N, C-alpha and C positions, 0 to 999 in steps of 0.2 A: 195479633198475638199480644197477650198481656205482658206488662212490664212492672217491676217493683220500683223502678226509678221514677220519681215524681218530677214533673216539669217545674213546679212551683215549690219554694221552700216554706216551711212552717213559719208564719209571722211571729215575732217575739214582741210582746207588749211593751217591754222596756225600751224598744227601739223606736217607739212612736210618740209623737206629740199631738196626734189627732186620733181620738178613739174611734171616730166614724170611719176614717181611712183604715184603721186596724180591723174593724168589723168587716169592711168591704174586702180587704185582702184575705182575711180568714175565710170568708165565704168562698172566694175564688180558689183558695187552697183546698178546701174541703170538696168543692165541686170537681176540681182537677184530680184529687186523690180517689174519687169515686167514679171516674170516667170509664173504668173497665168493669164496674160492678153492674149487676142486673138492675139494682135499684139506685137511681141517681140521687145525688145530694142536691136538694132544691131549697128555695127560699122558705118553702113550707116546712121542710125538715129543720132548718136552722131556727125558724120562728118557734116551732113546737118545742125544741130543745131549750129555748130561751124563755119559755113560759108565755109566749105571745101567740094569741089565737090567730091573728091575721098576718099573712105574709106581706100584705100591703103596708101594715103598720111598721113592720121591720124595715121596709123600704123607706118609709118616712123618717125613721130614726137615722138610718145611714145617710140620707140626703139632708139631714139637719132640720127637718120640719117638726120633729118630736124629740123630747129628751127622755133620759132614763131616770127613774126614781131609785131610791136606795134599794128597794126590793128588786127592781129590775137589774141593778148592777150585780147583785148577788146571783140572780138567776142566769145572767149572761156569763158570769165568771165560771159557773158550772158547765154551761154549754161550750165555752171556749176551752175547757179542760185546764183551767189555771190552778196553780198551786197557791198556798197561802200567801207567800211573798208576792207572787204575781197578781193575786186578787187585790191586795192593798195598793199595788202599783196601778192597776186598772181603775180602782175606785178614785184615786187621786187624779188620774188622767181625765176621767169622766167629769168629776166635779170642777176641775180647772177649765175644761172646755166649755162647760155649760154655765159657768158663772158670768154674769153680765156686768157686775161692778168691777171696774178696772183695778182698783186697789186690792180687792179681795181675790180677784183672778191672779194678780201678780203674786200674792202671798201663797196661793195654792200651787202655782207653778214652781215657786221657790221650794215649797215643801216637797213637791214631786221630784225636783232635781236633787235635793238633799237626800231623799229616800233612796233614789237610784244609786247615788254615790255610796251611801251607807251599805246597801246590799252588795254592791260590787266589792267593797272593802271586806265585808263579812265572808263573801264567797271566794276571796282571793283573786278576783279578776283585776282589782287594783291593789297594789301592795301599799302597806303603810308608808314605806320609804318614798314611793311615788307621790302619795297624797301629801306628805309633809314637804316634798320638794317644790310644790306649787304654792306660792304665797297667797294667803287670803287677803281680803280687802284691808284688814287691820295692819298686816305686814306692809302693804303698799303705802298706807298712810304714815306708819311709823318711820319708814324709810325716808319719806319726804319731811317729816317733822324735824329731822336733823338740820333742815334748811331754814327753820324758824328762829325768830329772836326770843331770848329769855325763856328757853325751854328747860324743864327739868324732866329727867327720865324716871322719876318716882312714879310707880304704877298708879297711885291714887291721882296724881297730877295728870297723868296721861289719860286716865279714864274720864276725868272731867273735861280734858281738852277734846276728847272724842265724843263729847256730849252724851256720855253714858250709853253709847250704842254698842259697846263691847264690854264684856266682863273683865274683872281684874285678871282672872285666870287666862282668858284669851289673849289679853295684852301681854302678859308675862311670857306665855308660850310663844307668841309671834316674835317678841323681842329676843328671846333666847335663840330661836331659829335663825334670825337675822345675824346675830353675833356668831353663832356656831358656823354658819355658812360663809362668813367673811364679808357679808354684805354691809354690815356695820362694824366699826372698830372703835375702841376706846380713844377718846381725845387725849392729847399729851398730858393734861392735868388730871385725867381719870374722872372728870366730873360729868361726863356725858358720852355721847357717841357721835361719830361722823361717818359719812359714806365711805365704804371700803371699795370693793369692786362694783362695777356698774351692773344694773339689771338689764343686760342686753343679750344674754345668752339665748340661743334658740334651740328648740328640740322638736322632733317629729314623733316622739315617743309618748307624749302626754295624751291620755285618754280624753276623748271629746267630752265625756261627762264632767271632768274636772275643769275644762275650759268653760263649759256652759255654767258650771257651778259658780265660778268666779264672776262671769259676766252677769249672771242673775243677781248676785250680791250687789254688784255695782249699779244695776238698774233699779234694784230695790231701794238703794240709798237715794237714788234720784227721785223716786216716788215719795220717799220720806221728806226730801227737801221741798218738793212741790207743795206739800201741805203744811210744812213747819217753818220754812224760811221766808223772810220777806222778799218780795220781788226785787228790792234794791240790792239784795245779797246773792241773787242767782240770775241766770239767764236761760230761759227755756224758749225755744223757737221750733217751728216745724214748717215743712213745705211738702205738699202732696203734688206729685208730678207724673205725667204720662211720659215714659221714656222708651226708646228703643234699646235693644241689648247693648249696642255700641255706646249709646249715651250713658247707660247705666255704668258701664266699665269706665267711662271717662269721669263721671262724677265720683265713683269709688276711688279712682286714682287721685283725684284732686283732694278728697277728704284725707286720704293717707298722707299726701304731701303736706297738707295743712297741719295735721297732727304732728308730723315730724318737725316741721318748721317751728311750731309753737314750743315744742319740747326743747329744741336746740336753742331758741332765744331765751327760754326760761333758765336753762342750765347756765348760759353765759351770764345772765343777770345775777344769778345766785352766787357767782364767784366774786361779785363786787358788793352785794348787799343781801342780807338775810330777808326772808319773807315774813309776812304777818299772819297768814292763814294758809291752810292746805285746801285746795279746791280739787274737785273731781270733774274731769272733762270726758264725757261719753259721746260717742258718735255712732249713730245707727242709720243704716240705709237698708230697707227691706221691702219686699213686695207685699201689697195688700190685695192683689188680684192675680189670677192665673193669666197666661198669655193665650187669648183666643186664636185658634188656628183653623182656617177654612180648608178642610181636606178636599171637599168636592163642591165646586160652585154649581154643579148641576143639581145638587140636592137643594140648593137655595137656603141652607142652614149652616151656621157656624158651629163647629164642634170644638169643645175645649179639651185639650190634652193635659191631663194631670200627671205629673211625674210619678214614677213608682217610688216606693219607700226607699229602695236601695239608691236610686238616683238622688232623692231628697237628702239622704244621709251624706252621700259623697259631696254634693254641692254645699251642704251646710258646713263641711269641714275644709273646703278648698281654700278659705282665706280667713280662718279664725285667728285673731291676733289678741294677745294679752297686752296690757299696758306696757309701754316702753319696749315693745317688740320682744318680750321675753320668749314668746312661743309663736312660731309660724307653723300653723297646722297644715300638714300635707293631705292630699287626697287619699285617705285610708278608710276602709270599711270599719264599722264599729266592731 
């Protein structure tokens, strides 16, 4: 007996960071939605709708063996039934995925994250109040600038101090927000600002897009430093390790404890002596492979289980933290 209830939900492009996975999930959705039709939805159907003559070529695209051209992006957008805003999202997603230069890829990813936040603001999915309540990187830096020696809060001085990475308008806006929220207060002589309340509040109501937006800004600053700062002024290190799940949890715990310990020590030292520069410490620990899982030894082959998009979203949100533990993101769907 036929049913109008679909087993699979329609994939939403703005919830994906891998366009190939999006294409794969879309095909599964269409195939599932046609399961009670006389004419099934096949790879040939999807390929023809996307302007591709060969179903095999479509398979190569999804598997990462071939890329999409600008023309193909437009054709796929029509086959996917994307609206104008979704088409621009899909284009940025494809370009960022296919870019091989790390710096250009980072810029495209940041552009994609900024675009998604802007669309959600426009559509009311993120309120202006919520957006303004999450400090950007400029606000975080200004908050710490109060701990430096010989600082003026003149906007032009601050713009030079931030190495012209922020506009005067952005600096003034962030400064006003910090003062209005009570995070910064006037010094007794009214010549500057000092820290008011601490940036330690937590919230589980912050949309994951805003969290990613800030984290992308911080990583983009790191990329700038990699190319612009002398090695004597920065410390970049990395380690590639094969870990079990329990070992991963142990390393993640140690990194969190290290970050908290460093912040505690720094806060203590600033009560006795002001600092000289503001530094940004980022910590990233992320997988670069999937976890091979042998389902059947009788087959003599290892099958790789790739998490569904919903599972990937939940996992990505389970431990997102902003600097100084401002936000502890809970396991919530987008």
